[in-house]
Every structure is written in C-alpha cells, then in structure tokens.
N, C-alpha and C positions, 0 to 999 in steps of 0.2 A: 577443417570444420570438422568437430569429433562428432559419434556416432549421437550421445543427448543435444548435441546441437542439430544436428541433421534431424531428431525426433519432435524436440520438443520447442524450435527455436535459441536464439540465443538471450538472455536475461538482460545482458546490457543494452542491445540493440530494442528491447521491446518496451526496458526504461525508455531510453531514447524516443521513441514512436510515440509512448504515452506523452512525454515532457510535450514533441510538439504539437499536442493537439490540448496544450494547458490543464495536462493532470493534475486531481488535487491528492496531493500527501495527508493521507490519515496515519495517523500515530495509535495503535493502538493499546498503548500502555499507560500505566495508573495515573492518576493526575501526580501523582505523587515522582514516579518518574519523569515524566514528561516536564515537570518544574526545573531538574535536575539537566537539563539540557537536549534539546530538538533540533530537526529542520526548521530553518528559518523561512517561515509562512505555513508551516504545517497544521493540520488541525489536530486535535486530539480528542479522541471520539473510543474509551474504551472497551476492549474487547467484552467487558461484563454487560455495556451496554448499547452495541453495533445493532442490535437488533432491534432495539427503540428507536432506532435514528436512521432507516432504511427509505423512509419518504423523504426527510433531510438531503440526505447522502443523492438520492434520484434529481430531486429539482436543481442541484448542480449542473446538470447534462452535463456531467464532464467525466472523463476518465478517469479509472483511481489507482494510486500505487499506495499499499497498504506498507507499515512496517511497525516494529517494535524494540527489544534488546536484542532479541538472536534471530529472529527469523519464524518462529514456531506460531506465537499466537496473530502475527501479520498473516501465515499462511492458512491460519483458522478463518479469519475476517475476510481474506480474501475470496475463501472458499463460499464462505454465507454470502457476501455483496453477488459473486457468479451466479448461487443460486438465485438471488431476486432479480435479475436481469441485469446488472450493471457491471459493465465491464473494470475488471479488478486485474491486478497484478500483486503478487507477493515482491516487494523491494528487498525483504529481508530485515537484518539488524539494521538500525538509524546511523547509525556511526559510519558501516559500510557504504550503506545506501547515498549518502552525503558526498562523499568521494566519489560517488556516479554520478552526482546530478551537474 
C-alpha cells in the first residue's frame, strides 16, 4: 500500500464500497458527449447544471460516483455535491470507470 493509499484510501476500494451501497453514477459531460457513449444505467447531469439538480440528487438518497471524459469535471462535480452534504466520489473518466465496475 503506497503513501497516497494510506492517506486517501484506495480509489478502487471506495468505488466498490459505493457500488455495494447502490451508488448512482452521474456523468457530468455534455448531452452531446454522453450520447456518443456512456456507462449503462448512468444519469447524465452536465456539470453546468448540476447546482440546479441538487434537490433531485438528494432525493435519490444514495451515494454518488461522478464521471466525465477525463476526471476534471467529475472532480468539480464531486466537490460541489460533497459541499451540499451528498456522499460523492470522483470516479474519473467514464471509460476507465466502466472497467472498474
């Protein structure tokens, strides 16, 4: 186990933990990007409108795994959700995340 895993925990383990608790996968790419390929069962809520969907996301009452193309926008989305009291983790790019699920 590396130093970063010790400090921050292993991301794959966190993703598996979230999955075991029926996490919702929110893809924060644009609608156009999402339509070109996405994780089956994921919800598309573009980063630009995620603030307006906080109540809707809270009603799901589930942890959230965010993803995008590379992990930058999903990192921002996870931070926004955490600041609103939603348990969230940045899953990174959707292609690499899909291989971990």
